[in-house]
C-alpha positions in Angstrom: 10.7 10.2 -5.2 9.7 11.6 -2.2 13.2 11.8 -0.2 15.6 14.2 0.2 17.5 14.7 -2.4 20.4 17.6 -2.9 20.0 20.1 -5.7 21.2 20.3 -8.9 23.6 17.4 -10.5 24.2 15.8 -7.3 20.4 15.4 -7.1 20.2 14.2 -10.4 22.8 11.9 -9.5 21.4 10.5 -6.4 18.3 9.9 -8.1 19.6 7.9 -10.3 21.2 5.7 -8.6 17.9 5.0 -6.2 16.4 4.5 -9.5 19.2 1.8 -10.4 18.6 -0.1 -7.4 15.0 -0.1 -7.9 15.3 -1.1 -11.5 17.7 -3.9 -10.3 15.4 -5.2 -7.1 12.0 -4.9 -9.5 13.9 -7.7 -11.9 14.6 -9.7 -9.6 10.8 -10.1 -7.8 9.3 -9.9 -11.4 11.9 -13.0 -12.1 10.9 -14.7 -9.1 7.1 -13.9 -9.9 7.7 -14.8 -13.7 9.8 -18.8 -12.8 6.7 -19.5 -10.1 4.1 -19.1 -12.4 6.1 -19.9 -15.6 6.5 -16.8 -17.8 8.7 -16.0 -21.1 11.7 -14.1 -20.1 10.0 -11.2 -22.0 7.0 -10.9 -19.6 9.4 -11.1 -16.3 11.7 -8.0 -18.3 9.0 -6.1 -19.3 6.9 -5.3 -16.3 9.9 -5.1 -14.5 10.9 -2.3 -17.0 7.1 -0.9 -16.7 7.4 -1.4 -12.8 11.1 0.0 -11.9 10.3 3.5 -14.2 7.0 4.0 -12.6 8.4 3.7 -8.5 11.5 5.8 -9.6 10.1 8.5 -12.1 6.5 8.0 -11.6 6.1 11.3 -9.5 8.5 13.7 -11.3 7.0 13.0 -14.7 3.9 13.5 -13.7 4.8 16.8 -12.5 7.2 17.5 -15.7 3.9 16.6 -17.7 1.3 18.6 -15.6 3.5 21.3 -16.1 3.7 20.9 -19.5 0.0 20.7 -20.2 -1.7 23.0 -17.4 -1.6 26.1 -18.5 -0.2 28.2 -15.9 -1.2 31.6 -17.1 -1.4 33.5 -13.1 1.6 33.9 -11.2 -0.3 32.3 -8.2 -0.9 29.1 -9.9 2.5 29.0 -11.2 4.1 29.3 -8.1 1.6 27.1 -6.1 2.6 24.2 -9.1 6.4 25.0 -8.3 6.3 25.1 -4.7 4.9 21.4 -4.7 8.2 20.5 -7.0 11.5 19.7 -5.6 14.4 21.2 -6.8 12.3 22.3 -10.9 15.2 23.7 -12.1 16.4 20.4 -12.8 13.0 18.6 -13.3 13.3 17.0 -16.9 17.4 15.8 -16.0 15.7 14.1 -13.2 13.5 12.1 -15.0 15.4 11.4 -18.3 18.0 10.2 -15.8 15.7 7.7 -13.5 14.4 6.5 -16.2 17.7 5.4 -17.7 19.0 4.2 -14.6 15.6 2.2 -13.9 15.9 0.4 -17.4 19.8 0.3 -16.8 19.3 -1.5 -13.3 17.2 -4.3 -15.0 19.5 -4.9 -17.6 21.8 -5.2 -15.2 20.0 -7.4 -13.2 19.5 -9.9 -15.8 23.0 -10.0 -17.0 23.8 -11.0 -13.6 21.4 -14.0 -13.4 21.8 -15.0 -16.8 25.6 -15.1 -17.5 25.9 -18.3 -19.0 23.9 -16.7 -22.1 26.3 -14.7 -22.7 29.3 -17.6 -22.7 27.8 -19.1 -25.2 
């Protein structure tokens, strides 16, 4: 995400809360599209999970993938790669928590819209 977040665990928590909201909004959007085009519920859930993770953790996940794949043999290239990342010390935690929170946001929005399924 390209937002000015705090560093450390507070930044991880902020990113997770934003991802939770993105997941809920993503499910509401795909649920509306699914009812309009008569999709099964699984399609709306699946596409909203994919979209929420791509939006919430996409940039950080790309940086994490890039740092693992590209050989940064030169200190200059490593410094250039690390300057592009906000808080590289907590990058993996931010990716994990953002992905988990995005999925939880989708699940909470699904539970909010389909309470009658749980009442039975």
